[in-house]
C-alpha positions as CSV (number, residue, x, y, z in Angstrom):
1,M,89.3,99.4,139.7
2,K,85.5,99.6,138.5
3,F,85.3,103.0,140.6
4,T,88.3,104.2,138.8
5,T,86.9,103.2,135.4
6,F,83.6,104.9,136.2
7,L,85.6,108.2,137.2
8,S,87.7,108.3,134.1
9,L,83.9,107.8,131.8
10,F,82.8,110.4,134.0
11,L,85.4,112.6,133.2
12,L,85.5,111.6,129.8
13,C,81.7,113.1,129.2
14,A,82.1,116.0,131.5
15,F,85.1,117.2,129.2
16,T,83.1,116.7,126.2
17,S,82.0,120.3,125.5
18,N,85.6,121.6,125.8
19,L,86.9,118.9,123.1
20,P,86.7,119.5,119.3
21,S,83.3,118.4,117.7
22,A,83.6,115.3,115.4
23,S,82.8,117.2,112.2
24,G,84.9,114.5,109.9
25,A,83.8,112.2,107.6
26,V,81.7,109.1,108.5
27,V,83.9,106.1,109.2
28,V,82.8,103.1,107.1
29,D,83.5,99.7,107.5
30,T,84.9,97.1,104.9
31,D,81.4,96.7,102.9
32,G,81.1,100.3,103.2
33,Y,78.6,100.8,105.7
34,P,79.0,103.7,108.1
35,I,80.3,102.1,111.9
36,E,77.6,102.3,114.2
37,N,78.1,103.5,117.8
38,G,78.4,100.7,120.3
39,D,78.4,97.9,117.6
40,P,81.1,95.3,117.6
41,Y,84.1,95.0,114.7
42,F,87.0,93.3,114.2
43,I,90.1,95.4,113.6
44,T,92.3,94.5,111.2
45,P,95.3,95.5,109.1
46,V,94.8,97.3,105.9
47,I,97.6,95.4,104.3
48,I,97.7,91.8,105.3
49,T,100.6,90.5,103.5
50,G,103.5,90.1,106.2
51,N,101.6,92.6,108.5
52,G,99.9,90.4,111.0
53,G,95.9,89.8,111.6
54,G,93.4,91.0,113.8
55,V,93.6,92.8,117.2
56,E,93.2,90.7,120.4
57,F,94.0,90.5,124.1
58,A,97.0,88.1,125.2
59,A,98.8,87.8,128.5
60,T,102.5,88.9,127.8
61,G,105.6,89.3,130.4
62,N,105.0,88.5,133.7
63,E,101.0,88.7,133.5
64,T,99.1,86.3,135.0
65,C,95.8,87.6,133.1
66,A,95.5,88.6,129.3
67,L,95.4,92.1,129.6
68,S,97.6,93.2,127.1
69,V,95.8,94.4,123.6
70,V,98.0,92.4,120.9
71,Q,97.9,92.0,117.0
72,N,97.8,88.4,116.4
73,P,100.6,87.6,114.1
74,N,98.5,85.1,111.8
75,P,97.4,87.4,108.7
76,L,94.4,85.3,108.3
77,S,93.1,85.9,111.9
78,K,90.2,88.7,112.5
79,G,91.4,88.6,116.2
80,F,88.3,89.4,118.9
81,P,85.4,91.5,118.1
82,I,85.7,94.9,119.8
83,H,82.7,97.8,120.6
84,I,83.4,100.8,119.1
85,S,81.4,103.2,121.4
86,S,81.2,107.2,122.1
87,P,79.6,109.0,124.8
88,L,77.6,111.3,122.4
89,K,74.3,110.5,121.3
90,I,75.3,109.8,117.7
91,R,74.1,106.8,115.6
92,F,77.3,106.7,113.4
93,I,81.0,107.5,114.0
94,S,82.6,109.9,112.3
95,E,86.4,110.7,112.2
96,G,87.4,112.9,115.3
97,T,84.5,111.4,117.4
98,I,85.5,110.4,121.3
99,L,85.7,106.8,121.5
100,T,85.9,104.0,124.0
101,L,86.9,100.6,122.5
102,G,86.3,97.7,124.4
103,F,86.4,93.8,123.5
104,L,83.1,92.1,123.3
105,F,84.4,89.2,125.6
106,V,87.2,89.5,128.4
107,P,89.2,86.9,130.3
108,P,87.2,85.7,133.5
109,C,90.5,87.2,135.6
110,A,89.9,91.0,134.0
111,P,87.4,93.9,135.4
112,T,84.2,94.1,134.0
113,P,83.5,96.3,131.9
114,S,87.1,96.5,130.6
115,L,88.3,99.1,128.1
116,W,91.2,99.8,126.2
117,T,93.4,101.6,128.4
118,P,97.2,103.2,127.5
119,V,99.5,102.7,130.6
120,K,102.5,104.4,131.7
121,F,105.4,102.8,132.4
122,E,109.5,104.1,131.7
123,E,109.3,103.7,127.8
124,E,108.1,106.6,125.7
125,E,105.3,104.3,124.2
126,L,102.4,103.6,125.9
127,P,101.6,100.0,126.0
128,V,97.4,99.5,125.6
129,K,96.0,97.4,128.2
130,L,92.7,96.2,129.6
131,T,91.3,97.8,132.8
132,G,93.5,96.3,135.7
133,Y,96.6,98.5,135.9
134,D,96.8,101.4,138.1
135,N,99.2,103.7,136.4
136,T,96.8,104.4,133.1
137,V,96.5,107.6,131.2
138,S,93.3,109.4,131.1
139,G,91.9,110.2,127.6
140,W,89.7,108.8,124.7
141,F,90.3,107.6,121.2
142,E,89.3,108.5,117.8
143,I,89.6,107.4,114.4
144,Q,91.2,109.1,111.5
145,S,91.4,108.0,107.6
146,V,95.1,107.5,106.5
147,P,97.1,109.9,104.3
148,V,96.3,107.5,101.4
149,D,93.4,106.5,99.7
150,I,93.2,102.9,100.2
151,G,90.3,102.8,102.6
152,G,92.3,102.5,105.7
153,Y,92.1,104.2,108.8
154,N,94.5,105.1,111.9
155,I,93.4,104.7,115.6
156,L,94.7,107.9,117.6
157,F,94.7,108.3,121.5
158,C,94.6,112.1,122.9
159,P,95.4,112.1,126.8
160,L,92.9,114.4,128.7
161,D,95.9,116.7,130.0
162,G,96.3,118.0,126.6
163,S,99.2,117.1,124.9
164,S,99.5,115.8,121.5
165,C,97.7,112.7,120.5
166,G,99.6,109.6,119.5
167,Y,99.0,107.1,116.9
168,V,97.9,103.5,118.0
169,G,101.1,101.6,116.5
170,I,103.0,97.9,117.0
171,Q,105.8,97.5,118.9
172,F,107.5,93.6,118.9
173,D,108.8,92.7,122.4
174,A,111.6,90.1,123.0
175,A,109.3,87.2,122.5
176,R,107.9,88.7,119.2
177,N,104.5,89.5,120.8
178,R,103.0,92.6,118.5
179,H,101.9,95.1,121.2
180,L,99.6,97.8,120.4
181,V,101.0,101.0,121.9
182,V,100.5,104.9,121.5
183,T,103.3,106.3,119.8
184,Q,104.2,109.8,118.2
185,K,106.2,108.3,115.7
186,A,103.9,108.3,112.5
187,D,105.8,105.5,110.3
188,T,104.8,102.7,112.9
189,A,100.9,103.8,112.9
190,L,98.8,100.4,112.2
191,W,96.6,101.2,109.3
192,V,93.2,99.4,109.9
193,R,90.1,98.4,108.7
194,F,86.9,97.5,110.6
195,Q,84.8,94.3,109.7
196,R,81.1,94.1,111.1
197,L,80.9,91.3,113.4
198,S,78.2,89.5,111.6
199,S,75.6,86.9,112.8
200,A,77.6,83.8,111.3
201,S,80.9,85.0,113.0
202,S,79.1,85.7,116.3
203,A,78.0,81.9,116.5
204,I,79.7,80.1,119.1
205,S,81.0,76.5,118.7
206,P,80.5,74.3,121.8
207,H,84.3,73.7,121.0
208,E,85.5,77.5,121.0
209,P,87.7,79.0,123.7
210,S,85.4,82.0,123.6
211,L,83.2,79.7,126.3
212,L,85.9,80.5,128.8
213,L,85.7,84.4,128.2
214,K,82.9,86.6,130.1
215,S,80.8,89.4,128.0
216,H,82.1,92.5,128.4
217,V,78.2,94.0,128.6
């Protein structure tokens, strides 16, 4: 599985010269500062009333390891910090930049490194998982501003096979888990903002469950 991850990243870099260049506006965080390549951020919804909280991982369905990328239903939750990284040698992330996304910490049962990877099932939408599934779809993520000037962004996934990029949105399962999925339906896209992981929020209490996790890096 580690070899598969390495191969996917290698192909991503190899195809970089054939992909559109990132010429959009610089993506900014909730404080108005540019998103820095490789730094961790919380990804939360722009509108929090009745729209859930931050993005994190959880075990859903028949999973014995928390490999599903989901949205916390609590609007006060920030979720888990996420590395926003590009293979390009740039300091700041612009709209349209080729990206990989991965949590700062992952469950001990998950492969390391463990990145966001859309997975192909029978459904039209592609659920976003952590590394660990075989039927993954190769490609990259990118960020675009939403069509309304409220300081929000869409996360998109673009397959390497050249098919249309899809929006990262929310899909509920029977247990009311809020799965992140890749969809062509713009009206289900999750509008998000990025909050930088501050030194205060990165301090780990000895009672925090994050001690049970392992570092992504």
